[in-house]
N, C-alpha and C positions, 0 to 999 in steps of 0.2 A: 547300613552304609550305602551311599549312592555311588554306584560304579560309573566311573568316567573312563572311557577307552578311546585312545587316539589311534586312528588308522593311518599308518605311515607308508610311504612308497618312495622308492629311489628315483631320482635324487631328492632326499628329504631335507627341507630347510630346518636346521636345528633351532633357530630362534623361534619360529612359529610353534614348534613342538614345545619349546621351553616356556612359552607364554602360558599354555594350558597346564603344563606340569607344575609350574610355580604357583598358580592359583588354586589348583585342585589337589595339592599334595597332602593336605591334612584332613582329619576327620571333620565333618561327617562324610567326606568323600574318600574313595579309594581309586587311585589313578593307575592305569596300566597302558601298555602299548601293544598293538598287534599289526600284522602285515599279511598280505595274501600268501606269500611263501616265506615261512619263518627262516631266519638265518641272518646273514650280514646284510645290512641296508646302508647303501652309500648315502652320504649327506652332501649338500651343496658346499659345505665348508672343507671337504677333502678328507674326512675321516669316516670310518664305518661304525655303525652301532649294531649290536646283536639283538635281534628281536625273536623271542622264542614262541610267541603265541600267534596262531593263525586267525582266520576270519570267524571261527566259532566263538571267539572271545566277544564278538559283537552281540551274540545272542543273550549275553548276561548283562549288557550295558544299559544303564539308565540314560546316559548321555554319550553320544559318539562325536568325537571331534576330528575333523579333517584339517590338519595343520598345513595347508598348502597342497598344490597339485601341479607339479612341474615335470616336463614342459606343459604349458597350458593347452596345447593342441593335441595332447595324448588322449586316446580313447580308453576308458576303463574297461576291464574285462567284464563279461556277463556275471561272473562269480561275485565280483565286488558290488555291482549294481544290485544283484539279487540280495546280497547280505544286508545292504543298507535299506532297501525297500522292505525287506522282511522285518528288520529291527524297527523301522518306522511304523509298520502296521501293528506291532505289538505295543507301541507306545513310547519307544525310545525317542529322545530329543536329538536331532541332528544339528551339528554346529560346524560351520566352515570358518577358517581364518585365511584372509588374503585370497590367493589363487584357488584355495579349496572350494570356492563357490562353483568352479567348473565341474567338479565331481558331483556335487549336489544337483547342479542343473542337469547333468547327464542322466540322473535318475528320473527326471520328470516331476519331481516333488516341488520344484520351484515355479512351474508353469503358472502364469497368471499372478505371480507374487512379486513384490519388490525384493531385490537382493543387493547386498553390498559386496564389493570386491575392491582390490587396489585400483586407484584411478587410472593407472597405466594399462590395466587389463580390461577395463570396463567396455571399451568399444568392441574388442574382439569377443568378449562374452556375449554382448548383445547381438552381434552378427551371427554367432554360432547357435545361440538359443533365443530366437526372436520371441518366443512365448513368455520369457521372463521379463521383468521390469527392472533394469539395472539402474541403480542409484550410485553415481560415481563420487558423491560428496560426503554422505553420512559416514560416521564412524562404525556404526553397526545397525542391524535391523533384527528384531526378534518377533517371530510370528507365534511363539509358544512351542510348537512342535519342531520348527525349523528356524535356525538363526544363522546370520552371516555377518562377518566383519570386513572392514576395508583393508588398508595396508597392514603390514606385519604387526606393528605395535598395537594396532587397534584390537588385536586378539586379546590383549590384557583387558582392554575396556569391556569387550563383550563378555569375557569370562567373569570379570568382577560383577557385571550386570546380572549374569545368571546366578551367581552366588547371592547377590542382593535379593533377587527374586525368590530363590530357594530358602535362604536363611535370614533375610532381613538386612536392613541398611547398616545396623551396628556391627554385625558379624563381618559384612563385606568391608567395612571401614577398617576393621582390625586386620583383615587379610591384606588390604592395600597398605596399611601402615607397616606391616612386616616387610613388604616389598619396597617400601619408601616410594609409594606411588599415590597420586590423588585417587580417592575412591570413585570419583566420577569426573570425566572431562566433558566439557560442552563443545559445541561447534561441529565442524565437519572436516573432511580431508583437505579442503581448499587451503586452509591456513598452513598446511605443511608442504604443499607442492613447491618444488624448487624454483619453478618459473613464476611463482606468485610474488608480486611486488610487496605483499604483506606478510611474507614468510617470517614467522617469529624468530627463526633461527638466525636470520641474517639482517633483520631490520634493527635500526638503532632506536626506533620509537616503539618497541614492544610494550605490551601491557602487562607482562608477567608480574612485575613488582606491584602494580596497582591491584591485580587480582589477589595476590597474597595479602596485601594490606587490608583489602575489603573483607576477605574471609575471616580475618582475626577480629573484625568489628561488626559482625552481622547483627548484634544486638542493638547497635546504634541506628538512629533513623537516617541512614545514608541514602542519598538520592543520586540520580544521574548527574545533577549539577555539582554535587559534592565530589563525585568521581572526576569530573572534568577539571574542577579546581585543583584536586589533588594531583592530577596528571599535568596541570599547567597548560591545558588546551581548551579549545572551545568545545561545546557539546557536539557540534557537527563533526569536528575532527575526531573526537572520542568515538562517536558512532561509527565513523569510517574505519578507524583502527580496530574496533571490536569486530566489525563485519569481516575485515580482512584476516584477523588473527585468531578470533574466537569463533566466528561463524554465526554470530547472532547479535542482537542489539544489547547495549549495556543493561537496560532495564530487565530484559528477558533473562540475562545471565544472573543478575542480582536476585531476582525472584527464585530462580532455580536453586541457587545456593541456600536460600532461606527455607525452601521446601525440603531440600535434602537434610538440613540441620533439624528441621521439625520431625522428620521421620526417625532420626536417631534418638531424639529426646522422647518421642512417643514410645519407642521400643525399650529404652534403657532406664527411664525414670517414671515416677508417678506424678509428675508435675501436671497441674491443671492446664487446660488448653489456653486459658488466659495467661498463665505464667510463661508457657512456651512462646506464645505470641510476642511477649515482651522480650524474651531472650533472643528471638530470631529477627527482631526488628519489624514485625508485622502489626504492631501497635495495639491490636485488640483481638479478642477471640472471634468476633464476627468477621473481621477481615481475614484472619487465618483460615477459618472454616471455608470462606468463599474461595480463597486462593487455592487451598488444599483440594477442595472438590474439583475445581477447574483443572488442576494438574493431574490428579490421580483418580478422579471419578469416584471418590468415596469420602467419608467424613473422617476427621482425626480420631474420633472415638471408635468408629467401626474399624479403622486401620489398626488401632491399638488392640482391640479385642481379637481381630483376626490374627495378628502377629503372635500374641500371647497364647491363643488357642493352638496355633501351629507348633 
């Protein structure tokens, strides 16, 4: 069992904690919560939760999640910093959600590295920790030993990514399906900022329906021109809307969906590379191998062998 321990502190944002708990609640993971001083921990939503484990729980964790750190200008105690750095030295993976990046930055483990946090907190994080490289747009960043996510909901994106890395794309897709979530979201935080003119939540020309239509037809030879015609817009307008609402070009998004579907088929079926190429709309085994290597730096056959060996 892979132990996942969330380190909570008052006031704890219950949603960020719930993101990790929902993803890591089932085998092969074992999820638990700890805090520096066991007892009642106040939440930002106005209720208390009782946490019975102290910092020693981090010594047994394979993954440690920091689901937020509020207020963001609060200095962690030396005991908390020592516990995290000790866990990191022995090989534990450290993960932050939203404002939790502040605590990881305080350990010094993010110096010289890119880090994600909520776009509202990015400027202050960069000011307080000039040695880190704050990226205010990405949904999450994974360095292997340390990972961070942007706003609150991106905690789910990051946790699903870690499950995909640990257990494969097919298993992560099942977890996402249980949560009624997409197994992988493209783009960055810019598409969700309230002041963004392309905010998908308020715009009447959102591309959500077009994305869903496309995912159901990945095996067809759909092109960017086809997407534009389906959306009844010019290719230039389509590109602008994708950039605003998805954070990337239509062609990039379409290829990413085809690669994601390829991974699932390599893991769950014995289909040949040629057959998979036809199913995901990449036309030929040669084209699939070239695209797959460019995206994942390995071949489809090597990916299948590595996944099944694991």
